[in-house]
Every structure is written in C-alpha cells, then in structure tokens.
C-alpha positions in Angstrom: 5.2 38.7 13.0 1.5 37.3 11.6 0.4 34.2 12.9 0.3 31.2 10.4 -2.7 30.4 8.4 -3.8 26.6 8.0 -4.3 25.6 4.4 -5.0 22.5 3.1 -4.2 20.5 -0.1 -5.2 17.4 -1.7 -2.7 14.8 -2.6 -2.7 11.3 -4.3 -2.1 8.6 -1.9 1.4 8.2 -3.7 2.5 11.9 -2.7 1.1 11.5 0.6 3.2 8.5 0.9 6.3 10.1 -0.2 5.5 12.9 2.3 5.6 10.7 5.0 8.5 8.8 4.3 10.7 11.9 3.7 9.3 13.5 7.0 10.3 9.9 9.1 13.6 9.9 7.2 14.7 13.4 8.2 12.9 13.4 11.5 10.6 16.2 11.1 7.2 16.6 11.0 4.8 16.2 7.9 3.5 19.7 8.4 6.8 21.0 8.8 7.9 19.4 5.7 4.9 20.5 3.5 5.3 24.3 4.4 9.0 24.1 3.4 8.2 22.4 0.2 5.7 25.3 -0.4 7.9 27.9 0.6 10.5 26.3 -1.8 8.1 26.2 -4.5 7.2 29.9 -4.3 11.0 31.2 -3.9 11.7 29.2 -7.0 8.7 30.5 -8.7 9.7 34.2 -7.8 13.0 33.4 -9.2 11.5 32.1 -12.5 12.9 28.4 -12.1 9.2 27.1 -12.0 6.9 27.6 -15.1 3.4 26.9 -14.8 1.3 25.6 -17.8 -2.1 24.7 -17.0 -4.0 22.6 -19.2 -7.9 21.7 -19.6 -8.8 18.1 -18.7 -12.5 17.7 -18.4 -13.6 21.2 -18.3 -11.2 21.8 -15.5 -7.6 23.5 -15.4 -5.2 21.0 -14.2 -1.2 21.6 -13.8 1.4 18.5 -14.1 4.8 18.4 -12.8 6.9 18.4 -16.2 9.7 16.1 -15.3 10.2 12.4 -14.9 9.7 10.8 -11.6 11.3 7.4 -10.7 8.3 5.4 -9.0 11.2 3.1 -7.5 12.3 5.8 -5.3 8.8 6.8 -3.7 
C-alpha cells in the first residue's frame, strides 16, 4: 500500500472552527476528519453528485459551495 502524502489547505476561521467542533464531538482527530471529508468529496464527484462551477473573482478562479449553510449550526 502506498504511503499517505501530506497535503495542506487553507480554511476560513469559521470552517476551521467547524472542523474542530465536529472532531471533538465525534472523538476523532481533525486530520482523520479532513481526510474523510476529501475522500467523501472525491467519491461523490466521481459519482456525478458534485458540480464544480469556478467563477473569476479578482483575476482568480474561485469555487463557492452552492448551498445555504445555517450559521447557527457551526
């Protein structure tokens, strides 16, 4: 089996806080949760359940989550 590779991403403070809260609630590491989230995204993307629609903002491509999230649940 191939050794796992480290990849870093930038998260907003709000998303980082949500990751910390979920990991604490489920009693798992943030790293395990983040790896699961990436695998979950990739699986759903491959199944055609995720659409990526990059838009240009300030000369850079940006991806937005196309769903409303309740701020009170984070």
